C-alpha positions in Angstrom: -81.4 -25.9 77.5 -83.7 -23.1 76.1 -85.5 -25.5 73.8 -89.2 -25.2 73.8 -91.0 -27.8 75.8 -92.9 -29.1 72.8 -89.6 -30.0 71.2 -88.4 -31.9 74.3 -91.9 -33.8 74.5 -92.0 -34.7 70.8 -88.4 -36.1 71.0 -89.3 -38.0 74.2 -92.3 -39.6 72.6 -90.3 -40.8 69.5 -87.5 -42.4 71.7 -87.6 -46.1 72.3 -89.3 -47.1 75.5 -86.6 -48.5 78.0 -89.0 -51.1 79.6 -90.7 -54.0 77.7 -92.8 -56.9 78.4 -91.1 -60.2 77.4 -92.4 -62.0 74.3 -95.5 -64.2 74.9 -95.9 -63.0 78.5 -99.5 -62.3 78.4 -100.2 -65.5 76.3 -99.2 -67.7 79.1 -100.4 -65.5 82.0 -103.8 -67.0 82.4 -102.5 -70.4 82.5 -99.9 -69.5 85.3 -102.6 -67.7 87.4 -105.0 -70.6 87.0 -102.1 -73.2 88.1 -101.3 -71.2 91.1 -105.0 -70.9 92.2 -105.5 -74.7 91.7 -102.3 -75.3 93.9 -103.5 -73.1 96.7 -107.0 -74.7 96.8 -105.6 -78.3 96.6 -106.1 -80.2 99.9 -103.0 -80.4 102.0 -101.2 -83.5 102.7 -101.5 -85.1 106.1 -98.0 -84.4 107.2 -98.2 -80.7 106.2 -101.6 -80.3 108.0 -100.4 -81.7 111.2 -97.4 -79.4 111.1 -99.5 -76.4 110.6 -101.6 -77.3 113.7 -98.7 -78.4 116.0 -96.4 -75.5 115.1 -98.2 -72.8 117.1 -98.7 -75.0 120.1 -94.8 -75.8 120.1 -94.0 -72.1 119.8 -96.2 -71.3 122.8 -94.7 -74.2 124.9 -91.2 -73.0 124.0 -92.0 -69.5 125.1 -93.3 -70.7 128.4 -90.3 -72.9 129.0 -88.0 -69.9 128.2 -89.9 -67.6 130.7 -89.9 -70.2 133.5 -86.2 -71.0 132.7 -85.3 -67.2 133.0 -87.3 -67.0 136.3 -85.4 -70.0 137.6 -82.1 -68.6 136.5 -82.8 -65.3 138.4 -83.8 -67.1 141.5 -80.8 -69.3 141.5 -78.5 -66.3 140.7 -79.9 -64.3 143.7 -79.8 -67.5 145.9 -83.4 -67.1 146.7 -84.0 -70.9 146.3 -81.5 -71.8 149.0 -83.3 -69.7 151.8 -85.4 -71.7 154.0 -88.3 -70.7 156.3 -86.1 -71.0 159.2 -83.7 -68.3 158.4 -83.5 -65.3 160.8 -84.9 -63.0 158.1 -88.3 -64.7 158.1 -89.5 -63.8 161.8 -88.5 -60.2 161.2 -90.5 -60.1 157.9 -93.5 -61.7 159.6 -93.4 -59.3 162.3 -93.2 -56.3 159.9 -96.2 -57.7 158.0 -98.2 -58.1 161.2 -97.4 -54.6 162.6 -97.5 -52.4 159.6 -98.9 -54.0 156.6 -101.9 -55.8 157.7 -103.4 -53.0 159.9 -102.9 -50.6 156.9 -105.8 -52.2 155.1 -108.7 -50.0 153.8 -111.0 -51.4 156.5 -108.6 -50.7 159.3 -107.6 -47.3 157.9 -110.6 -45.4 159.4 -110.5 -47.2 162.7 -106.8 -46.4 163.3 -107.3 -42.6 162.6 -110.6 -42.3 164.4 -110.3 -40.7 167.7 -113.1 -41.2 170.2 -114.9 -38.0 171.3 -114.7 -38.0 175.1 -116.0 -34.6 175.8 -119.6 -33.9 175.7 -121.0 -30.9 173.7 -123.0 -28.5 175.9 -126.4 -27.4 174.7 -125.4 -23.8 174.0 -122.6 -24.7 171.7 -124.8 -27.1 169.8 -127.5 -24.2 169.4 -124.9 -21.8 168.3 -123.5 -24.2 165.7 -126.9 -25.1 164.4 -127.9 -21.4 164.2 -124.8 -20.4 162.2 -125.1 -23.4 159.8 -128.9 -23.8 159.2 -131.6 -21.4 158.1 -134.6 -20.5 160.2 -136.9 -22.7 158.2 -134.6 -25.7 158.5 -134.4 -25.1 162.4 -138.1 -24.8 162.5 -138.5 -28.2 160.8 -136.1 -29.9 163.1 -137.9 -28.5 166.2 -141.2 -29.6 164.8 -140.0 -33.2 164.2 -138.3 -33.2 167.8 -141.7 -32.4 169.4 -143.7 -35.0 167.4 -141.6 -37.7 168.8 
C-alpha cells in the first residue's frame, strides 16, 4: 500500500486495457451511418404517412370522449340528470338568485350601500369644514370663482 505513485501508474499503463473495439468496426462505420441517413430521408409510404397524420387527431378525440364520459358518469352517479325543472328545489334556488346574487353585482353594490343624505348642512358647518381643510389661498380662489358667476 505504501508503493510510490509512479510505480502504480507505470504498472497500470502496462496492463491490458479491459475495453476494446470489435475488429473492423471503424471500417464499416461509414457505410452504416450513410445507410441510416438514406433510410430516414427516404419518402414515407402512403399508409405510414396517413397514420402519422391521423394518430394525433385520434388521440385528441379519445381524450375528449374520455373527459365527456367521466362527466356523464359523475352526473349519473349524483342523479343530477334525473332532476327536472319542476322539482321543488328549483323555485327556491331561483328566489335565492333573484334576492341575493343578482343585487350583489358590482353595479348595484354602491346603490345598495349608498344612504341618501336627508339633512341639510348649515352654512356655518360648511364654512368651518372648509376653513379646517383648505388653505387661505385656496379659499380665496373659491370665493373669487363664486363671485364671477
